[in-house]
matplotlib code that plots the C-alpha trace (Angstrom):
import matplotlib.pyplot as plt

x = [0.0, 1.3, 0.1, -0.8, -2.0, -2.5, -5.0, -5.7, -9.4, -10.5, -14.0, -15.5, -18.8, -19.0, -17.9, -18.2, -16.3, -13.5, -13.2, -12.9, -10.3, -8.0, -8.3, -7.3, -4.5, -3.0, -3.9, -5.6, -8.3, -11.5, -10.7, -13.9, -17.1, -19.8, -21.6, -20.5, -16.8, -14.6, -11.1, -8.7, -5.4, -2.7, -1.0, 1.9, -0.6, -0.9, -4.4, -6.6, -10.2, -12.7, -15.9, -18.9, -19.5, -19.1, -21.9, -22.1, -19.8, -20.6, -17.6, -15.4, -11.9, -8.8, -7.0, -7.8, -5.2, -5.6, -4.0, -3.7, -5.2, -7.9, -8.6, -5.0, -5.1, -8.2, -6.5, -3.5, -5.8, -7.6, -4.3, -3.2, -6.4, -7.6, -11.2, -13.1, -15.5, -16.9, -17.0, -15.5, -18.1, -18.4, -19.5, -21.7, -19.2, -16.6, -14.5, -14.3, -13.3, -13.3, -12.4, -10.3, -9.5, -5.8, -4.5, -4.4, -8.1, -7.6, -10.0, -8.3, -10.2, -8.5, -9.8, -9.2, -10.8, -13.3, -15.7, -17.6, -21.0, -20.2]
y = [0.0, 3.5, 6.9, 9.0, 12.2, 13.8, 16.6, 18.4, 19.1, 22.1, 22.2, 25.7, 27.3, 29.6, 27.7, 30.4, 32.9, 30.3, 29.5, 33.2, 33.9, 30.9, 31.7, 35.3, 34.6, 31.4, 31.9, 28.5, 27.7, 25.6, 22.0, 20.4, 21.8, 19.4, 22.1, 20.6, 20.2, 22.4, 21.4, 24.2, 23.7, 24.9, 23.6, 22.1, 19.7, 21.5, 21.1, 22.1, 20.9, 23.0, 21.4, 22.1, 18.5, 15.2, 14.1, 10.5, 9.9, 10.6, 12.8, 15.0, 13.8, 15.8, 14.6, 12.7, 10.2, 8.8, 5.4, 3.0, 0.1, 1.1, -2.5, -3.1, 0.1, -1.2, -4.5, -2.6, -0.5, -3.6, -5.3, -2.3, -2.6, 0.9, 1.9, 2.1, 5.1, 5.0, 1.6, 1.0, 2.7, 3.4, 7.0, 8.4, 11.2, 8.6, 7.7, 4.4, 5.2, 4.5, 6.5, 5.3, 7.0, 6.9, 6.4, 10.1, 10.7, 12.1, 10.8, 9.8, 9.4, 6.8, 6.5, 5.9, 7.5, 5.3, 6.4, 9.7, 10.7, 14.4]
z = [0.0, -0.9, 0.3, -2.7, -1.1, 2.4, 2.8, 6.1, 6.9, 8.7, 10.2, 9.7, 10.7, 7.6, 4.6, 1.9, 4.1, 4.9, 1.2, 0.3, 3.0, 2.1, -1.6, -1.0, 1.5, 0.0, -3.7, -3.9, -6.4, -5.8, -6.9, -5.6, -4.0, -2.7, -0.6, 2.7, 1.8, -0.5, -1.4, -2.4, -4.1, -6.5, -9.6, -7.4, -5.7, -2.4, -1.0, 2.0, 2.6, 4.5, 5.8, 7.8, 8.8, 7.0, 4.7, 5.8, 8.8, 12.4, 13.0, 10.8, 10.1, 10.9, 7.8, 4.6, 3.4, -0.1, -0.7, -3.6, -1.7, 0.8, 1.8, 2.8, 4.9, 6.6, 7.3, 8.9, 11.1, 12.3, 13.0, 15.0, 17.1, 16.3, 16.4, 13.1, 13.4, 9.9, 8.0, 4.6, 2.3, -1.4, -1.3, -4.0, -4.8, -6.1, -3.1, -1.2, 2.4, 6.1, 9.2, 12.2, 15.5, 16.4, 20.0, 20.5, 19.5, 16.0, 13.3, 10.0, 6.7, 4.6, 1.0, -2.6, -5.6, -7.5, -10.2, -9.6, -10.6, -10.2]

ax = plt.figure().add_subplot(projection="3d")
ax.plot(x, y, z, "-o")
ax.set_aspect("equal")
plt.show()
């Protein structure tokens, strides 16, 4: 399994305002906007996601880690004895993912891109 991308997720109360501020200050462009999460980034591959809440999981993740083999990642999380807080799910926006809580309490979203209907 290889990590392909790591994106920090900030939970915000006012999504349009947060998007505007980070675009102005960091020069990022909107790469994805699902209404509840917006991912900003630049041509060099730097990214930042802003979200109000997660659309299908019980808690928002602190970070999203995209891998080439999400089932292997899930196996490793289970082998480590860590808590799964959102089961492996094929999401309608084209991502297969799960969330786990690390020993320090951080929630990590681990996923891979699949087909997207958006």
